[in-house]
DRENVEXLO-952538 format. One record per residue (C-alpha): residue in one letter; x, y, z. Coordinates in steps of 0.001 Angstrom, whole numbers, plus 500000, padded with zeros to 6 digits. Layout:
<atoms>
AXYZ
...
</atoms>
This chain:
<atoms>
M130881655583326446
L130332656556322816
N126618657143322423
S124696656293319267
S124323659914318089
L128066660439318343
M128673657229316415
K126325658453313654
K128274661741313416
I131539659812313194
K130126657595310468
R128947660626308475
F132392662181308847
I134122659022307635
L131775658661304662
L132393662314303754
S136125661708303819
L135664659096301121
F134369661721298725
L136653664717299404
S140275664930298299
T142895666523300477
I144314670001299650
F147251669739297261
I150205671906296072
F151936671327292720
I155684670789292900
S157566669617289835
A160519667260290022
N162634665228287709
L163000661785289333
S163091658257287918
F160400655854289207
A159388652291288321
S156328650207289187
I156359647794292108
F158227644501291711
S157619641472293939
F158899637934294219
N157946635076296493
L160083633640299289
S157586630966300303
G158487627327299756
E161450625470301186
W163224627029304162
K165552625618306762
L164745625404310471
I166411624732313757
E164796624794317223
T167257625818319881
Q167810627296323326
N170310629739321852
K169364633411321445
S172311634049319113
I172350633398315392
P173018629675314985
S176233628433313483
E176244627251309877
N177716623979311095
I174569623036313012
K172288620592311250
W169233622395309879
K166099620582308767
K164045621407305720
V160541622816306267
S157836624382304163
V156714627981304523
P153874628600305103
G153801625893307726
Y153725625147311418
I155947623812314112
T154172622414317149
G154718622290320880
H155171624589323859
Y158731624025324842
Y161156625418322290
P162386628930323263
Y163471629896319737
A162903628607316242
W165312629938313640
Y164235629976309997
K166725630518307177
K166477631196303460
S168619632846300791
F167561634996297848
K169112637331295300
I167901640100293069
P167370638559289606
E170273639483287337
R167993640359284411
Y167080643652286093
G170665644963286003
S172885646532288643
D171004649848288648
F167615648275289217
L167449649152292928
K168488652761292469
G165855655091293936
K163772652194295234
K162860650676298550
V163110646962299339
F160762645387301855
I160423641900303232
V156734641178303822
F155341638476306118
D151646637563306016
A151784636070309530
V154273634735312084
K153381633175315447
W154101634538317928
S156938637021317587
A159680637467315043
D163137639104314879
V164270639436311276
F167933639497310214
I169256640232306736
N172795639099306095
K173122638582309863
K172190642190310617
F169068642975312616
A166368644412310338
G163309644648312565
S160818642763314680
H157108642137315116
K154785640748317792
G151353639232317411
G150660636036315534
F147989636920312977
T148598640146311073
P150892641001308166
F153974643123308685
E156761644471306515
I160300645631307210
D162377648024305120
I165591646163304301
T166894648509301609
R170154649300303420
L170891645705304382
I170639643803301125
K173304643067298579
K172435644277295099
E174353641367293679
G174831637849294995
E173056635918297737
N171179637567300599
D170493635538303745
V167244635901305639
L167148634701309239
V163954634837311273
K164012634117314987
V160518633015315994
Y159484633058319655
N156855630890321309
M153756632211323062
Q155689633398326098
S156876636320323994
V153393637863323926
M152843637401327657
E153232640019330353
N155759637754332065
N156255634056332745
K154868634395336249
S151459635894335448
R151294634260331995
K148811636982331054
L148612637713327340
L149111641218326015
Y148117640242322465
P144971638552321116
P145609634779321252
G143067633381318779
W141798629812318890
H142707628253322238
K144030625025320746
G146113627001318259
I148617628017320921
N150564624876320030
L150978626021316423
H153924628332315810
G156165629500313054
I155951631335309754
W152456630273308794
G151829632956306174
N153496633659302854
V156727635629302649
R157750637871299757
I160144640620298731
D158587643872297505
I160639646404295554
R158836649730295375
P159423653238294118
E160019655903296731
I156447657090296358
F153910654299296064
I150355653157296776
Q150371651572300229
N146685650558300517
I143507650670298474
S140027650480300027
I137093649943297649
F133478650667298621
T130524650073296311
F126956651329296638
V124249649641294585
K121370651954295467
S123216655149294569
K125180653498291720
R128575654708292843
I132017653455293670
S134341655053296189
I138086654498296418
S140215655412299396
A143921655141298588
E146834655559300964
V149874656921299134
K153244656959300890
N156138659245300054
S159315657759301517
S161591660210299723
S163065663428301133
K160960665741298914
P157232666480298526
Y155509665410295306
T152163666181293695
I150472663167292176
E147112661945290955
L145507658522290804
L143858656857287827
H141454653992288608
S139954651583286050
A137477648776286698
I138193645847284378
R136250642636283779
K137322639926281384
G139959642254279997
K137418644986279216
K137557648373280894
E134061649267282126
I134765652523283936
S137732654859284586
F138043657866286851
K140767660063288325
S141412661618291675
G142320665253292089
R145970666293292272
V147327665787295755
T150639666790297316
I152311664213299536
P154849665794301944
A158238664161302314
G158240661111304554
Q154469661143304956
M151421659196303849
K148117660653302693
K144675659188302116
I143202660148298742
S139472659553298308
T137772659352294941
I134147658733294032
S132545657968290689
K129099657218289347
W128676653744287801
E125345653229286093
S125259649521285253
P127859647382287010
N127497643616287158
L126589642835290745
W128331640333292998
A126023637881294799
P126296634271295989
G124555632980292866
S126567635211290544
P129917636083292161
I131080638467289429
L134494639975290135
Y136264643035288809
E139878644101288848
L140612647640289958
D143705648870288134
S145145651817290118
S148002653873288700
L149995656567290453
I150644659422288026
L153464661948288406
N153956664562285697
G151803662522283338
K153861659345283854
K152804656124285587
I155224655589288459
D153378652880290432
N150580650470289710
R148597647922291688
K145663645658290976
D142938644800293492
T140088642348293026
F136646643479294148
G132959642796293628
F130276645410293179
R127790644690295939
E126132646415298862
F125464644537302096
T123286646606304411
I121148646510307504
Q117567647528306845
G115898647963310200
N116326644609311922
E116989642630308747
F119870642043306341
A119868643011302669
L122167642388299728
N121968644755296777
G118692646081298120
K117023642673298565
K116221641067301901
I118358638051302698
H118898635532305495
L122344634391306549
F122517630589306621
G125833629989308276
T128300627765309986
C131570628319311817
F134684626292312438
H138204626572313789
I141271626584311629
A142381623080312687
D138989621691311626
V140503621821308139
Y143879620198308634
D145370621294305296
H144058624862305490
L147402626288304370
N146900624501301060
P144636626725298878
P142619623839297346
S141386623032300871
A139331626225300839
E137684625368297539
R136963621826298705
T135468623072301988
F133340625754300342
E132030623216297821
L130908621088300749
L129198624073302345
K127484625036299095
Y126197621465298939
A124726622118302396
N123111625363301103
I125205627308303599
N125796630838302319
T127757632316305249
V130916631130307009
R132583632506310071
L136246631562309804
M136694631485313531
D138837633180316117
Q141584634655313950
P142350635993310474
W142732633092308048
P145088632660305095
K144248635142302339
D143494632320299881
W140333631493301817
Y138930634978301279
D140000635006297624
I138259631709296951
A135144632817298848
D135042635878296578
R135209633656293536
M132701631046294750
G130108633430296217
I130350632593299922
F129633635232302566
I132407635518305151
I132228636903308668
G135720638278309168
D136842637255312630
S139478638551314991
A141773636790317441
I140120638390320496
T138499635388322158
P137006634265325507
D140478633276326700
G140763634461330296
S144537634691330027
Q144102637868327935
K144954640749330260
I141944642829329299
S142524645139332257
D145840646312330771
S146008649255328344
R148838647506326492
F146478644695325555
W143985647163324067
E146691649006322141
N147744645711320591
A144137644616320078
T143370647871318262
E146320647438315916
H145272643827315362
I141726644851314381
K142832647737312159
S145443645629310379
N143048642737309849
I140342644979308382
Q142708646966306156
N144371643813304873
N141056642200303834
I138837645193303158
N138324644649299414
H136925641129299623
P133254641270298579
S132732637984300429
I133401639660303787
I130105641213304860
I130523641628308638
W133489642278310916
N133400640328314142
L135533642176316684
S135576639558319459
S134093636299320608
E132443635791324019
I134761638480325382
D132750638834328595
S133930635337329585
A137420636775330119
L136086638890332998
S136181635941335395
Q139994635949335268
N140340639729335087
K138747641093338256
Q140451644476337817
I138076645502335030
S134294645836335252
K131831644724332609
A130871648364331979
E134503649321331424
L134996646340329129
E131985647448327123
R133512650920326752
K136712649305325493
M134754647336322911
E132843650461321880
R136152652226321305
L137378649227319320
K134301649487317113
F135066653168316532
E138630652361315446
A137340649617313131
S134837652038311604
M137605654520310851
I139074651876308525
D135770650472307208
P132750652707307804
V130471650534305660
R130420646975306980
P128482646216310200
K130430645318313344
M129422642754315959
N130775640825318934
E130066637113318938
G128003635722321792
V127447638923323805
M124243640295322220
D124626644025321378
F127632644483323689
G129838647420322758
N127110649208320767
A127291646498318116
D125308646827314898
I124050643237315208
E122709641404318223
N124654638154318451
V123881635272320809
H125444631855321325
Y123638628602322159
P120085629809322806
R117676627179324114
E119942624223323390
Y118927620661324092
V120166618908327206
Y123891618399327699
D126389618330330543
L127821621850330313
N124282623226330146
M125366626336328255
G121994626958326663
G119609625220329011
S117964621830329307
H115402622003326537
Y113895618798325260
Q110411619634323937
Y111392619704320291
P110176621115317956
N108120623326320305
T111156624818321998
A112627625899318649
F109825628396317969
W110966630869320641
F112240633698318439
R110221636846317684
L111783639307315231
D110146642481316551
K109698641635320227
K112040642049323158
R112237638977325392
G114797637043327393
L117150636262324519
R116214639294322402
K117586642489323912
N117341644983321036
P114615644256318437
K115662647333316431
I118788645661315040
P119302642312313252
Y119621639135315300
Y122294636573314526
I122798633266316333
G126559633033315993
E126962629518317406
T124398626823318073
L124449623077318732
W127989622591319900
E126595620141322461
P129659619179324500
S128808616385326896
R130612613713328807
T127866611131328423
P125242610383325768
D122439611277328211
G121218614400326418
D121181612725323015
T118511610296324247
V115930613035323618
F116301612353319880
V117657608813319531
G116482606990322657
D118780604352324039
D120660604070320745
A122671606968322199
Y124499604488324454
I125558602149321634
N127944604313319625
F128289607670321393
L129758609693318533
Y127632608351315678
F124331608718317483
K125351612122318855
E125758613197315233
L122268611885314471
A120801613571317559
K122406616897316684
A121250616573313081
K117643615956314174
A117733618861316613
L119351621091314022
L116742620375311366
M113950621229313798
Q115702624393314953
L116559625694311507
T113114625117310054
A111567626862313068
Y113948629795312589
R112853630132308984
F109222630130310096
T109974632880312646
D112061634914310175
L115318634807312135
P117786636966310145
G120798634704310574
V121959631511312250
S125248629649312346
P125316626019313534
W128576625011315138
N130955623178312791
V128550621070310726
F131252618670309566
E132570617945313051
E132919614200313517
K134752614265316801
F133471615030320257
W134897618436321041
G136626619836317971
Y139874618935316342
S143476619407317265
W146189619855314694
N147253616233315051
D143811614917314065
K144477615767310408
H140774616242309819
I139386616776306327
P135741617988306210
Q133186615697304602
I129426615163304439
T127866614429307830
P124276614144309109
M124578617803310190
V125509618777306641
E122454616934305329
S120211618719307845
C121544622068306662
R121075621064303041
K117391620471303681
A116752623352306083
F118700625975304106
A117421625139300629
P116939628500298814
I113500627572297466
T111727625230299823
A108502624483301662
F108086623353305257
I105100622091307175
K104762623463310663
E102920620428312075
Y104883617306312988
N102094614805313736
S101834612127311056
R098806609958312003
F095191610603311078
F091825608920311398
S090032607831308261
G087443610316307130
S089175613202308991
I090541616438307548
L094248616756306843
K095091620291308008
R098566621666307388
N100220625076307607
I102722625200304755
A105303627953304307
V107116628480301006
F110456630282301369
N112450632238298819
D116079632842299754
S117442632718296227
F118495636427296285
E115946637025293501
D112267637897293399
K110328634941291993
F107038633959290422
L106307630452291775
K103681627780291402
L102941625438294327
E101365622043293651
I100123619853296529
S098696616357296219
V097770613389298394
S098594609896297115
F097797606370298248
D099641603476296591
N101016605867293947
N097484606976293065
T096767610676293489
I093407611305295134
T093610615076295683
K095543617822293929
K095724621568294618
A097711624403293051
D098628627953294040
A100559630533291969
F102083633618293569
F104817636259293421
I107336636189296268
K110138638641296988
S113646637631297973
G113812636792301668
D110030636423302052
K107748633498302793
H104337632580301417
L101854630859303747
V099290628275302670
N096570626823304919
L095773623370303596
S092613621347304307
I092129618031302499
P089425615434303324
L090925611976303833
P089263608757302695
H088036605895304878
C090051602756305551
K089615599464307432
K093249599036308463
R096353601145308814
K097366602572305480
E100344604692304488
F099948607754302256
F102005610735301125
L101551614477301015
N103460615589297916
I104724619162297559
N106260620551294362
I107365624094293538
F107859625262289945
D109160628484288442
R107444630476285702
K108954628230283009
G107780625036284690
K111170624022286086
N110860622037289311
L112698623901292058
F111614621793295019
S110001618408295572
D109170616504298735
S106906613651299804
I105968613489303467
P104851610041304726
Y101693609854306826
S099514607047308201
L095746606657308047
F093970604650310766
P090440603272310904
A088140605094313281
R087905603248316589
N084778602336318480
N084250601601322156
K083478597903321856
Q086555596763323727
I085721599295326463
E082048598316326614
D082833595314328764
K080728594898331864
K083852593986333829
I085206597513333366
K084560599988336146
I085583603629335879
F086477605815338830
D086611609339337354
P085676612085339814
E087273614734337529
N085152613629334554
S088198613152332296
L086681610191330417
S083348611694329450
F084371611466325785
L083811607680325990
S080063608343326122
L079455605287328294
S076349604730330353
N076355605360334101
E076662601662334928
Y080355601797334051
F081130604574336498
I081636604046340197
N082148606290343209
N084308606157346324
E081993603706348089
D081884601309345151
L085646600834345275
K085320598760348444
N083160596185346707
L085175595747343512
Q085663592117342515
I089066590973341269
E087368590022337997
N086760593703337412
I089146595975335502
L089394599362337143
I090081602516335129
V091178605457337279
G090539608753335493
E093005611604335195
N093943613306338479
A091419611140340331
L093996610298343002
S094386613949343976
S090780614973343436
P089102617042346151
F086201614577345885
L088409611768347153
Q087390610125350434
R089781609061353185
N089853605354352350
T089683605601348554
I093427605171347980
K093547602276350425
D090626600603348665
I092400600838345295
S095594599457346809
N093747596565348417
F091956595816345160
L095303595384343443
K096814593280346208
R093830590951346094
G094488590300342410
G092721593164340683
R093848594846337511
A093814598596336914
L094660601296334415
I095626604478336227
L095617607425333859
K097635610632334162
Q097982611866337750
E099554614864339473
K101171612412341878
I100861608775342896
P100029608006346539
Q102660605931348304
E100025603376349261
I099933602324345617
V103637602706344786
S106417604991345907
I107305606750342666
K107556610472341941
T106122612445339063
T108230615153337410
R107602618161335204
H109016616247332257
S106490616333329397
P108151614926326272
T107262615161322610
M109258612005321847
V108813608734323730
Y110538605399323131
M109276601845323581
R111177599993326250
A109287596728325796
K109016595977322095
G106677593065321590
H104647593813324713
P100889593454324002
I100359597098324953
F102301598066321823
N100411595850319367
G100023597827316154
I102357600560317390
Q105544601518315572
E108439603373317194
D107569606681315500
D103973606450316720
L105116607625320146
S106383610985318862
F104643614276318076
W101051613612319025
N098378615700317373
G097959619253318617
N100886620469320698
N103209617501319890
I103328616492323585
V102928612749324108
A102952612597327897
E102943614922330859
K104606614746334246
C106514611553333594
F107563609343336471
Y111209609420337532
K112733605954337279
I113610604270340545
E115109600922341463
N112051598841342321
K111614595112341802
K107838595539341383
I108004597937338413
R108575597346334723
Y109192600427332601
L107357600014329298
A108401603325327742
D110757606169328513
A111845609579327313
G115197611337327183
G116223614416329094
K118707615626331658
G120363612515333043
G119253610341330126
L116337607933329923
L115217608531333491
Y111670609631332635
T108920607129332020
P105299607786331081
L104209604142331137
I104910601551333828
E103593598150334749
L103190597682338482
F103160594211340060
S101307594757343325
G100484591788345536
N098408589409343422
G097344592177341072
K098726594317338325
A098305597941337270
V099384599984334287
L100206603576335256
C100066605825332204
Q101051609493332068
M100482609635328317
N097821612001327015
L095416609162326280
A092280610963327438
E093148614402326084
K094070613086322625
F091794610057322399
K089724611563319577
S092552613263317668
E095578610941317947
P095274607349316674
S098213606201318818
A096364607316321959
Q093295605257321033
I095333602182320132
I097359602230323360
F094248602854325449
S092522599854323826
N095643597689324058
I095988598346327784
I092373597305328400
N092817594173326303
Y096091593363328034
L094669593745331527
N091656591697330475
S093985588870329393
Q095900588810332675
K094964586435335430
G096550588125338368
N100178588265339308
N102160585436340882
T105661586887340670
H105830587177344452
T104761583595345136
G107607581728343435
K110754580610345158
I114234581972344402
Y117195579864345507
Y120911580427345759
I122302576978345005
E126047577447344442
G128734580104344809
N130473582347347281
D129015584933349645
D129726587872347310
L126951586978344892
L124531586519347767
K125537589941349095
Y124902591558345708
L121476589923345365
K120397591154348770
A121663594646347955
F119438594585344872
G116439593698347030
I116410590020345989
N116497587655348950
P117020584106347712
I116814581043349907
D120381579958350622
S120308576287349650
R123974575700349016
N124796572088349907
Q121036571489350385
L119872570837346844
Q117304568331348110
V115080571260349091
L114571571835345390
E112786568503345075
Q109873569861347102
A109685573125345160
S107656573792342081
R109159575821339268
C111779578169340632
L114638580541339843
M118055579207340847
F121153581416341118
A124578579846340844
N128117581096340628
P130107577967339667
N133641577455340858
A136361575017339830
K134774572288341948
S131235572920340725
S128835569967340825
L126065571560338754
V126715569373335756
N126276566221337865
S123107567303339600
D120089565461338234
I117886567522340557
I118871570753338820
V118570569219335362
E115054567981336115
K113986571297337602
I115077573098334416
K113313570580332193
E110133571117334195
G110240574877333554
S112611576373336108
I115427578785335273
L119055578326336197
Y120805581697336438
I124550581156336062
K126712584087337113
E130130584976335704
L131817582018334082
T135596582047333961
P138010579978331871
S138311577580334814
T134542577119335253
V133211577263331704
G133519573505331286
K131244572865334273
I128022573699332404
G128579571924329084
R125699569545329827
F123204572372329423
L124460573839326131
P124237572690322513
Y127667574126321666
D131081574365323238
I131665577742324906
K134822579773324644
L135505582894326672
E137329585894325202
K137993589373326556
P135560591715324789
I136994594347322476
H133970596572321997
L132344598452324848
P129872599519326063
P127607596486325787
F124161597027324328
I120882595145324019
V120425593051320874
S117167591232321606
D113469592009321983
S113114589030324315
P110487589574327046
F113323589071329519
M114720592459328381
W111456594380328655
G111874597517330713
I115682597621330358
S117554600269328384
N121137600509327196
Q121681603202329807
E121686600473332449
L124726598996330658
Y126630602257330218
W128996602180333189
T131485605008333545
S134546605093335730
V134267608678337004
K131432611075337677
P130418613758335133
G132210617068335407
L132852620193333361
A135660618723331279
Q134818618298327622
N135876614714327058
P133654611624327231
L133766609857330542
P135897606722330340
L133925603506330373
K134293600723332897
R136478598295330997
D135696595391333321
I131898595416332887
I132216592096331024
P135472590371331988
F134842587497329566
A132452587430326614
I130976584204325244
H131813582574321888
F130736579235320472
E132085576413318334
D130931572917317462
N131900569958315363
Q128532569301313739
L125897571155311754
D123315573095313725
E119954571421313260
D118246574145315300
Y118954576712312619
S119364574612309488
Q115938575367308004
E116369579120308479
E119972579348307348
Q121020581159304207
E124206579884302632
I126901582242301388
E129001581212298440
I132695581055299300
D135146582339296671
K137932579935297550
S140453581409295111
A139920584902296563
F140280583449300042
I143609581867299164
K144782585122297575
N143585587589300225
S143179585360303320
N139643586651303817
I136010586464302723
I133988589671302327
F130220589784301910
E127127591846302764
I123862590949304402
S120757593118304756
S118090593222307410
E114750595015307723
K115397595694311403
R118122595645314005
T118661592059315084
T121307589395315714
A122629586954313142
K124274583635313844
F127041582678311452
S128242579108310996
L131612578533309385
S132802575004308660
I136584575057308740
K139244572354308570
L142909572714309490
F145437570112308468
N149216569897308682
N149080572877311005
K150730572356314357
S149644575626316009
P146113576961316619
Q144866579505314059
K143042582722314946
I139899583526312935
I138495587080312950
F134877587928312229
S134741591639311360
L131539593678311031
K131037597245309823
N127810599084310555
N126609602128312477
L126579600283315795
F130338600632316010
P132687603631315785
K133782604781312354
G137050603142311393
K136721600604314210
P134719597623312947
M133393595175315481
Q135620592123315665
V135117588692317203
F138150586479317614
T138206582740317954
T140918580130317543
V140750576716315938
S143108573778316157
E143863571035313692
G140839569099312502
Q137244569879311512
K135317572577313413
I132143574532312937
I132581578024314353
K129449579734315631
S129583583498315791
F126747585825316779
L126956589369315391
P124629592348315935
I123083593364312624
E121846596895311909
K118845597747309775
G119982597992306146
K123308596791304772
N126048595275306913
S129552594600305638
I131154591454307040
S134533589864306553
I136049586660307843
K139808586573307751
I142774584608308979
A144811586606311500
K148320587487310457
G151151585789312255
K153893583190312043
N151418580350311608
K149395581973308819
N149170579394306048
V145855579498304159
S146870576571301948
N146410574391305031
I142927575762305687
E139786574506304008
L136478576399304243
S133614574177303162
R130429575972304246
L129393579451305431
S125812580284306370
Y123841582666308560
S120406582943310123
F118647585655312076
V117985584981315743
S114346585066316876
N112601584469320185
K112080580865319041
S115817580227318683
R117440577928321188
I120267580331322001
I119422584018322176
P122165586559322888
L120558589346324914
I123413591849324898
F126531592350322830
P129379591670323409
I127748588428324433
G127683588852328179
L124092587750328715
I122415584850326914
E119235582848327158
V119452579103326390
K116291577022326107
Y116471573669327896
G113382571495328079
R110512573684329239
G112933575831331209
M116096577659330392
I119560578685331456
I120629582316331769
I124357583005331609
D125259586455332937
Q128836587694332509
L128220591219333809
N130607592150336580
W128161593267339272
G130960593884341720
S132492596533339445
A129413598730339882
F128781597903343505
H130757600732345107
D129779603502342681
S126410605133343313
S125677606010339671
N126613602626338254
F125025600840341204
K121648602419340426
K121984601286336835
I122812597684337653
K120149597584340364
R117485598767337885
F118783596191335439
I118698593262337858
N115389594261339468
T113704594388336066
F115461591329334649
V114585589158337631
L110998590474337537
N110776589399333901
L112232585978334735
T109877585374337611
E106882586412335519
Q107951583811332956
I108254581094335605
F105381581808337948
</atoms>
């Protein structure tokens, strides 16, 4: 292994070689030379894919293709490319005398045999590096020359077809399908002695420039030459310097190093990407015989201790990374400019162009636009690389050296990445140890440093593996997802503050070198479960869209934390990814602004201020305390002025200012304390932060919304009915007199009129007596009401439910409208004052018909963690709360409000009668009865015995109508519903839908749903405790594959639609009419309009339509675009109308904000809009007072009011989930909770 001292000696030797010229001997000669001449062969070529190894016949049909370009697929053995060229006549017949002609390829995948005029010229293997072939002896000086290139597929770089082990770096794993001449092709005509390569190194601190030139003498005689270099900007020569005289032996190449002082160059930096042209001339006997021009920027990127610096100033690398197919048109140069503009919008200053060398245009444009590039190699985690074979490492070394030499003068390239996650290849290469692999990588670094001794070298994702200059890690402390690459972290933002610059810990191996997170937030997952941490059960509505939002929220928290902790560099995974697991070539993806881009734009702003605290609620009269950090990553030292103010109703009540000097890369900390006023009700206010420069220009502005709450008192708690059992003294802060507190003995004598509060950890207290738990259980069963605060565990005598270690910072309401949440908004359950944690040791959800889950939190497995449940026990009721109500009662307004609301709610309850009512099964087959019993619901089987209902009071009746159903003719059932009972109708079919018309105000039509999964669209009390996860049924179990699990397509066999022939009086007063542009309808066959809503809800649309002189039914399509449905796939509802007048009723889920809706006539043979008359279009928002309330969408569950009772129509296919354990648990939780809610309503 190469130790660090040896590496330092090597580096010193290489640097010295840049400054010393080689020994030279003067030899005069009288030869004729001319400067290099080049012309392009890119553009239109011809191609044929064939099984034939031999040169194809001219008679075969060739197809036209573009070069650079790709062909795709695994299966062609050979692809033959063909093009003709000739030496331009204007140069004369003697032009090639004394010159060499080369054909130069920028890149060919995977191998190439080159033929000139049907004669073999040379070959090359490896798909990513340039190569050239001397074709001087094969070309015709006059007339057409034919170029044929035989391109092999990936098998050509394998050991053999049996092992399929690769002997060459393969690059991006999905790129193996892309083959062909994907780089530019040109002809170079050179003198016999010429400049082969130029390497330019600039040093800002020492004000010097160093040139290393490789000069090749391909003649048969030695020559003594010198080099003249000039740096030119905007046509003006700023500096010139010569090398010494050097002799180049015949047939050899020599490296000539030259150094010059440069006092005042214009520096290259992201904000000022100033470029120079280095004009290098080869001088022989005082004459210029060769000349080349290289673009460069004068800049110095260095490592200073464990930090990065540019031109002597500390910087942070704000990065991203993406694969080559993430930009479909990457071979088109404008694609680079467009992509970099997007990244500059996101304030991203560093890009890793992943897993292979990219087209040269990308580096050129990065130079011009001021984007840092991490130059990547094609050595990847691919286990098919035969890393145990010396041939692989020989090829890998040539790949690295060629890549670096080819791109060495780009000022944008600041770091060379030698490999990516290379240790992952060990699992398929047992013949090599990790230690030996590390030695190989150390040797590779040495070879890279021989070409470029200046730029740092690293290996992506393997820390400081291979003696790297930078410690690089992938996916540290990621949030929960299926592959679990970075852990199961969910306590955001707390978990994001893990990094320490100068301390060694689990993910920080070497604090002496810079730390770079090379990839973060890829988040591959097969279900939306992990995303629930950030978006709750919205994750199950539109997987991709809400995953983007979840990742964007996580990213913003991570990146701001990393700036607080001074992380040197971080690179979020592909911030414009809008697909689940990256793009393939066929996706034709073009990058655009995404939520991830917007998160980066905010987090990476060069001049910005962040507040470390996330809590946003305060008591009136309290002190607003904030830790504010101002960051300067503008690459310049700055004098800044910070202004902070607090405003209510646009009136500023407090203003503070702070002026300071801040160096590039530093942060300035401000501890803010502002007294807040008093208020009598909740009031919103803003903390305003503005940053100005010395001239008063505003560089940053932000307004953070907060809420002010009136201080609470204990009046609602000072109720003589309240008794507190608190052996651990957790409620002492209430300052109540002793009469409220009871001991173990007092529990036996509690009256059911009392409300019992059980203090924190009271149920596991060492002061507990043997019968205490039993006494509490009996109190509930007798009809008592209790609030049980946070416990280590819950005794089975009360309820069999387990606590977990899950302690979330974000909690979601699962029963909006429940009295416990009066005055509580969704955001009020996130980031509670202090440590951000809202609840501790949440319960794990179970399938229990006595439990209603009032709130939940996301994590591994989804929304399976609940800190707040309502327990129906015997005749009593208890609220079990794992929220930090006691701990944060005095500091977090939400804790006080919920505590008070629970007491008020329990005080309003008069016991629990859910277990006393009767449940009947009145019609249907045995399957439904079997399902109900499996769910723990045991109805009385009263099929063919409806008279038993006459003796019953209000009840719940299950029915599964068949073609011979008699429900509609049963006066007993009708009367029971009118009196307040509920008829639960299960799974209507086209043959049974007509059997229930008596109960409904509209005609029902059944259609197969288009959009899945279904999701909840109502806050009806019947849906309390149910999440969208219960409706997300998958057809296979999660695994390690990276594609979303397919959904159960039969979860709703038939969705419900409505139509009528009269106006809807139920909604008429609430309806808003939409003006119909009849001429536009006739022209375009559709109506397009927008509606807005202040919240997510459901809207009912009524369309009065008349068909005349139309013999066939006409299909009408309601189309809706909003974030609830996949991009490019608007939600559509189909219905058909026949001749005559109809009023179509369509219910659509409406998202908060704007919703685009169209109504159009479906295309087809019978499309004739002149025979269609639209007379009225209106909509109204559904509320809990509406007669028909869709509960889920597609409409597979609805509530219909009928008298004092109601009808529930449930189209969910219970049987589909019955034999799958995961889906069965979901549907069982759903039915248990839904039936509990129904029975509470009835009884």
